[in-house]
C-alpha positions in Angstrom: -21.9 -52.8 -0.6 -24.3 -50.2 -1.6 -26.5 -50.3 -4.6 -26.4 -47.8 -7.4 -29.6 -46.4 -6.5 -28.6 -45.7 -2.8 -25.2 -44.2 -4.2 -27.0 -41.9 -6.3 -29.5 -40.9 -3.5 -26.2 -40.1 -1.4 -25.3 -37.6 -3.6 -28.6 -36.1 -3.9 -28.8 -36.0 -0.2 -25.5 -33.9 -0.1 -27.0 -31.3 -2.3 -29.9 -30.9 0.2 -27.2 -29.2 2.6 -26.6 -26.6 0.2 -29.7 -24.6 1.2 -31.1 -23.1 -1.8 -32.1 -26.3 -3.6 -35.6 -27.3 -3.3 -35.8 -30.6 -5.6 -33.2 -32.8 -7.1 -33.3 -35.5 -9.7 -30.8 -37.7 -11.6 -32.4 -38.6 -14.9 -31.5 -40.9 -17.8 -31.0 -39.0 -21.2 -34.1 -40.5 -22.3 -36.0 -38.9 -19.3 -36.4 -42.0 -16.9 -36.1 -41.2 -13.4 -32.9 -42.8 -11.6 -33.0 -41.2 -8.4 -34.8 -38.0 -6.6 -35.2 -35.8 -3.7 -38.4 -34.0 -4.3 -40.5 -31.6 -2.4 -44.2 -32.5 -1.8 -46.4 -31.7 -4.9 -43.7 -32.2 -7.8 -44.3 -35.1 -10.0 -40.8 -36.4 -10.0 -41.5 -38.6 -13.2 -42.8 -35.4 -15.1 -39.9 -33.3 -14.0 -37.4 -35.9 -15.1 -39.1 -36.4 -18.6 -39.4 -32.6 -19.0 -35.7 -32.0 -17.8 -34.1 -34.4 -20.3 -36.4 -33.1 -23.0 -35.2 -29.6 -22.1 -31.5 -30.3 -22.1 -31.6 -32.5 -25.0 -33.5 -29.7 -27.1 -30.6 -27.3 -25.9 -27.9 -29.6 -27.0 -29.5 -30.3 -30.4 -29.7 -26.4 -31.1 -26.3 -25.8 -29.8 -24.9 -28.6 -31.9 -26.9 -27.5 -35.1 -25.5 -23.9 -34.6 -21.9 -25.3 -34.6 -21.4 -24.2 -31.0 -20.8 -27.3 -29.1 -22.6 -28.9 -26.3 -23.8 -26.5 -23.4 -22.4 -27.2 -19.9 -25.7 -26.6 -18.5 -29.0 -24.9 -19.0 -30.7 -22.6 -16.7 -34.4 -21.4 -16.9 -35.5 -18.8 -14.7 -38.9 -17.7 -13.5 -40.5 -15.6 -10.5 -41.0 -18.6 -8.9 -38.0 -20.8 -9.2 -34.7 -21.7 -11.1 -34.3 -24.9 -12.9 -30.6 -26.2 -13.6 -29.7 -29.1 -15.6 -26.2 -30.4 -16.0 -24.9 -33.4 -18.0 -23.2 -36.3 -15.8 -21.6 -37.9 -18.7 -23.3 -40.0 -21.7 -25.9 -41.7 -19.6 -27.6 -39.1 -17.2 -28.2 -35.8 -16.1 -28.7 -34.0 -12.8 -31.5 -31.2 -12.4 -32.2 -29.2 -9.4 -34.9 -26.6 -8.6 -33.8 -23.6 -6.4 -35.8 -20.5 -5.2 -35.8 -17.3 -7.1 -33.3 -15.9 -4.7 -30.6 -18.6 -5.1 -27.1 -17.6 -5.4 -25.9 -19.2 -8.6 -22.5 -19.5 -7.7 -22.3 -21.7 -4.5 -25.0 -24.0 -6.4 -23.3 -24.3 -9.6 -20.0 -25.3 -8.1 -21.9 -27.9 -6.1 -23.8 -29.3 -9.0 -20.2 -29.7 -10.7 -19.2 -31.9 -7.9 -22.2 -33.8 -7.8 -22.1 -34.4 -11.5 -18.5 -35.7 -11.3 -19.8 -38.1 -8.2 -22.6 -39.2 -10.6 -20.6 -40.0 -13.4 -18.0 -41.9 -11.5 -21.1 -44.3 -10.1 -22.3 -44.7 -13.6 -19.3 -45.5 -15.3 
């Protein structure tokens, strides 16, 4: 039987086929890297920690405003799009795309991947 890490890496391999996704990681809610598929020049540990902090801050802000938990957060810049989505109480999925990436397909594939991750980690 495959290890949990191998199963998580397989989910990330599937995301690579979307085309616009340049980097991806599965991160624990406290910022520890669980699995990654990173391009060269990206520090996976820093990417993981900052992503968890970013999603945690968004969740805290939304909860304090009485608006419920966010489904995802998207940060856009001239050079990239960063998307983080929760995968249940234990982890989150974060991807980095090109700035021209069409969000429709990426978000659909992220939802599918998040469901798979949630099942693996249950």
